[in-house]
Backbone as ProteinMPNN parsed JSONL, in Angstrom:
{"seq_chain_A": "MIEVSLREGAEHIDLCDALKVAGLVDNGAEGKHVVGAGKVKVDGVVETRKRCKIRLGQVIEFMGKKICIRAS", "coords_chain_A": {"N_chain_A": [[0.846, -1.178, 0.0], [0.512, 2.2, -0.808], [1.38, 5.145, 0.848], [0.088, 8.36, 1.277], [0.681, 11.484, 2.52], [-1.154, 14.105, 4.001], [-0.672, 17.615, 3.618], [0.581, 19.6, 6.302], [-1.934, 20.824, 8.353], [-3.813, 20.673, 6.342], [-7.024, 19.514, 5.275], [-7.857, 17.869, 3.293], [-7.094, 16.281, 0.085], [-7.102, 16.723, -3.398], [-8.446, 14.243, -5.57], [-7.183, 13.738, -8.118], [-4.723, 14.93, -7.644], [-3.726, 13.358, -5.554], [-3.201, 10.95, -6.862], [-1.096, 11.764, -8.466], [0.855, 12.579, -6.561], [1.323, 10.115, -5.385], [2.704, 8.908, -7.385], [1.537, 7.451, -9.41], [0.527, 8.49, -11.716], [1.788, 10.642, -14.298], [1.281, 13.384, -14.382], [-1.017, 16.088, -13.509], [-2.986, 16.334, -15.507], [-3.1, 13.78, -16.655], [-3.968, 12.41, -14.402], [-6.547, 13.516, -14.077], [-7.705, 12.548, -16.409], [-7.723, 9.674, -16.093], [-9.346, 9.437, -13.847], [-11.763, 10.603, -14.747], [-12.369, 8.737, -16.68], [-13.324, 6.658, -15.236], [-11.613, 4.847, -13.994], [-10.704, 4.736, -11.428], [-11.108, 3.98, -7.985], [-12.63, 4.963, -4.923], [-12.615, 4.161, -1.654], [-13.662, 1.69, -2.452], [-15.619, 2.278, -4.343], [-16.375, 3.317, -7.635], [-15.095, 6.38, -8.714], [-15.698, 9.367, -10.377], [-15.39, 12.064, -10.205], [-13.106, 14.457, -10.703], [-11.881, 16.306, -8.992], [-12.558, 15.363, -6.524], [-12.718, 15.463, -3.03], [-10.4, 14.032, -1.004], [-10.076, 12.537, 2.094], [-8.541, 12.029, 5.383], [-7.746, 8.64, 6.059], [-9.197, 7.56, 3.943], [-9.242, 5.292, 1.141], [-7.724, 4.889, -1.949], [-7.999, 3.254, -5.058], [-6.181, 2.141, -7.836], [-5.046, 0.852, -10.863], [-4.499, -1.663, -9.726], [-3.217, -0.993, -7.413], [-3.142, 0.351, -4.077], [-3.82, 3.351, -2.359], [-3.354, 4.988, 0.623], [-4.579, 7.582, 2.637], [-2.922, 9.611, 4.857], [-2.208, 11.43, 7.935], [0.085, 14.212, 8.147]], "CA_chain_A": [[0.0, 0.0, 0.0], [1.228, 3.473, -0.904], [0.844, 6.13, 1.779], [0.204, 9.764, 0.893], [0.415, 12.325, 3.685], [-1.695, 15.439, 3.78], [0.173, 18.714, 4.11], [0.217, 20.004, 7.655], [-3.067, 21.744, 8.4], [-4.772, 20.394, 5.263], [-8.085, 18.574, 5.617], [-8.116, 16.982, 2.156], [-6.296, 16.406, -1.128], [-7.92, 16.378, -4.561], [-8.177, 12.892, -6.052], [-6.187, 13.731, -9.201], [-3.431, 15.268, -7.042], [-3.27, 12.208, -4.776], [-2.618, 9.996, -7.818], [0.183, 12.332, -8.891], [1.784, 12.503, -5.425], [1.647, 8.701, -5.184], [3.547, 8.46, -8.483], [0.813, 6.534, -10.294], [0.353, 9.203, -12.986], [2.902, 11.57, -14.508], [0.904, 14.785, -14.169], [-2.414, 16.305, -13.152], [-3.865, 16.079, -16.654], [-3.276, 12.327, -16.75], [-4.804, 12.045, -13.261], [-7.922, 13.881, -14.399], [-8.185, 11.654, -17.468], [-8.035, 8.33, -15.588], [-10.498, 9.555, -12.943], [-12.93, 10.829, -15.595], [-12.651, 7.511, -17.432], [-13.88, 5.655, -14.327], [-10.592, 3.834, -13.694], [-10.25, 4.919, -10.049], [-12.099, 3.756, -6.938], [-12.392, 5.546, -3.608], [-13.317, 3.317, -0.684], [-14.327, 0.588, -3.141], [-16.649, 2.749, -5.276], [-15.82, 4.079, -8.752], [-15.229, 7.83, -8.552], [-15.4, 10.063, -11.63], [-15.192, 13.492, -9.939], [-11.653, 14.664, -10.735], [-11.452, 17.092, -7.824], [-13.158, 14.779, -5.325], [-11.898, 15.734, -1.85], [-10.028, 12.81, -0.309], [-9.759, 12.885, 3.482], [-7.793, 11.045, 6.168], [-8.28, 7.299, 6.19], [-9.804, 7.032, 2.723], [-8.358, 4.461, 0.329], [-7.88, 5.021, -3.398], [-7.507, 2.097, -5.81], [-5.917, 2.422, -9.245], [-4.065, -0.041, -11.489], [-4.152, -2.739, -8.806], [-2.489, -0.456, -6.253], [-3.966, 1.082, -3.117], [-3.211, 4.539, -1.753], [-4.001, 5.357, 1.871], [-4.319, 8.973, 3.002], [-2.503, 9.724, 6.261], [-1.844, 12.769, 8.429], [1.526, 14.488, 7.962]], "C_chain_A": [[0.894, 1.245, 0.0], [0.585, 4.441, 0.083], [1.117, 7.541, 1.266], [-0.185, 10.58, 2.115], [-0.166, 13.663, 3.251], [-0.685, 16.467, 4.259], [-0.309, 19.11, 5.494], [-0.89, 21.058, 7.608], [-4.115, 21.503, 7.331], [-5.795, 19.354, 5.726], [-8.342, 17.569, 4.498], [-7.052, 17.189, 1.073], [-7.217, 16.033, -2.284], [-7.489, 15.015, -5.094], [-7.091, 12.867, -7.117], [-4.795, 14.064, -8.66], [-2.863, 14.11, -6.223], [-2.625, 11.164, -5.688], [-1.241, 10.467, -8.264], [1.225, 12.212, -7.775], [2.228, 11.064, -5.182], [2.538, 8.147, -6.293], [2.871, 7.497, -9.449], [0.436, 7.165, -11.626], [1.481, 10.231, -13.084], [2.567, 13.025, -14.212], [-0.587, 14.883, -13.862], [-3.385, 16.02, -14.279], [-4.128, 14.586, -16.818], [-4.164, 11.834, -15.605], [-6.269, 12.337, -13.529], [-8.515, 12.938, -15.442], [-8.586, 10.289, -16.903], [-9.216, 8.357, -14.625], [-11.773, 9.708, -13.773], [-13.348, 9.602, -16.384], [-13.191, 6.394, -16.54], [-12.902, 4.56, -13.943], [-10.111, 3.862, -12.242], [-11.409, 4.669, -9.085], [-11.656, 4.473, -5.67], [-13.263, 4.769, -2.632], [-14.184, 2.264, -1.367], [-15.389, 0.98, -4.153], [-15.989, 3.578, -6.376], [-16.126, 5.558, -8.559], [-14.828, 8.516, -9.85], [-15.244, 11.577, -11.439], [-13.694, 13.742, -9.775], [-11.124, 15.378, -9.504], [-12.12, 16.615, -6.534], [-12.199, 14.983, -4.15], [-11.649, 14.427, -1.086], [-9.521, 13.194, 1.081], [-9.014, 11.748, 4.18], [-8.508, 9.701, 6.217], [-8.926, 6.733, 4.943], [-8.757, 6.274, 1.909], [-8.733, 4.608, -1.14], [-7.316, 3.766, -4.039], [-7.355, 2.476, -7.275], [-4.819, 1.49, -9.728], [-3.589, -1.144, -10.531], [-3.374, -2.293, -7.58], [-3.465, 0.303, -5.364], [-3.153, 2.219, -2.523], [-4.031, 4.854, -0.506], [-3.608, 6.773, 2.233], [-4.078, 9.065, 4.501], [-2.265, 11.181, 6.635], [-0.351, 12.962, 8.244], [2.299, 14.242, 9.243]], "O_chain_A": [[1.893, 1.317, 0.716], [-0.641, 4.539, 0.139], [2.237, 7.867, 0.873], [-1.262, 10.386, 2.679], [0.27, 14.266, 2.271], [0.071, 16.216, 5.198], [-1.49, 18.964, 5.81], [-0.779, 22.06, 6.9], [-5.204, 22.071, 7.402], [-5.467, 18.433, 6.474], [-8.971, 16.535, 4.724], [-6.24, 18.113, 1.127], [-8.029, 15.116, -2.156], [-6.305, 14.677, -5.07], [-6.168, 12.057, -7.033], [-3.797, 13.543, -9.157], [-1.649, 13.903, -6.202], [-1.615, 10.562, -5.324], [-0.326, 9.659, -8.421], [2.354, 11.79, -8.025], [3.377, 10.82, -4.814], [3.072, 7.045, -6.165], [3.542, 6.808, -10.217], [0.066, 6.46, -12.564], [2.054, 10.636, -12.072], [3.44, 13.808, -13.839], [-1.32, 13.897, -13.942], [-4.485, 15.519, -14.043], [-5.257, 14.179, -17.089], [-5.005, 10.956, -15.798], [-7.135, 11.51, -13.245], [-9.689, 12.575, -15.364], [-9.675, 9.796, -17.201], [-10.003, 7.411, -14.583], [-12.758, 9.013, -13.524], [-14.52, 9.434, -16.719], [-13.484, 5.302, -17.027], [-13.319, 3.453, -13.601], [-9.218, 3.103, -11.868], [-12.54, 5.088, -9.332], [-10.464, 4.576, -5.382], [-14.486, 4.725, -2.765], [-15.296, 1.979, -0.924], [-16.003, 0.107, -4.766], [-15.15, 4.435, -6.097], [-17.261, 5.941, -8.279], [-13.738, 8.275, -10.368], [-14.993, 12.296, -12.406], [-13.089, 13.281, -8.807], [-10.029, 15.076, -9.031], [-12.234, 17.372, -5.57], [-11.005, 14.708, -4.265], [-12.585, 13.802, -0.586], [-8.655, 14.058, 1.226], [-8.876, 10.652, 3.637], [-9.724, 9.637, 6.396], [-9.184, 5.531, 4.884], [-7.563, 6.564, 1.973], [-9.895, 4.471, -1.521], [-6.273, 3.265, -3.617], [-8.259, 3.05, -7.882], [-3.781, 1.353, -9.079], [-2.414, -1.508, -10.532], [-2.92, -3.125, -6.794], [-4.477, 0.827, -5.83], [-1.968, 2.074, -2.226], [-5.255, 4.973, -0.572], [-2.434, 7.133, 2.148], [-4.912, 8.654, 5.307], [-2.137, 12.049, 5.771], [0.401, 11.988, 8.189], [3.517, 14.422, 9.273]]}, "name": "protein", "num_of_chains": 1, "seq": "MIEVSLREGAEHIDLCDALKVAGLVDNGAEGKHVVGAGKVKVDGVVETRKRCKIRLGQVIEFMGKKICIRAS"}
């Protein structure tokens, strides 16, 4: 499982940005594309909102990998 930490004081990270920080996409545009195409799940449910706010403890799934959001 890949862990992504929120910046100190932040309450969320946008879904497309979390994919980029985790190193699963090369840039934000690619992140937006894969989310919009329905290739990403959040907590087991397909998510197509590119700027979906991901909060502590949520799990993102993409390309057989899981990303967990942690506090900094």
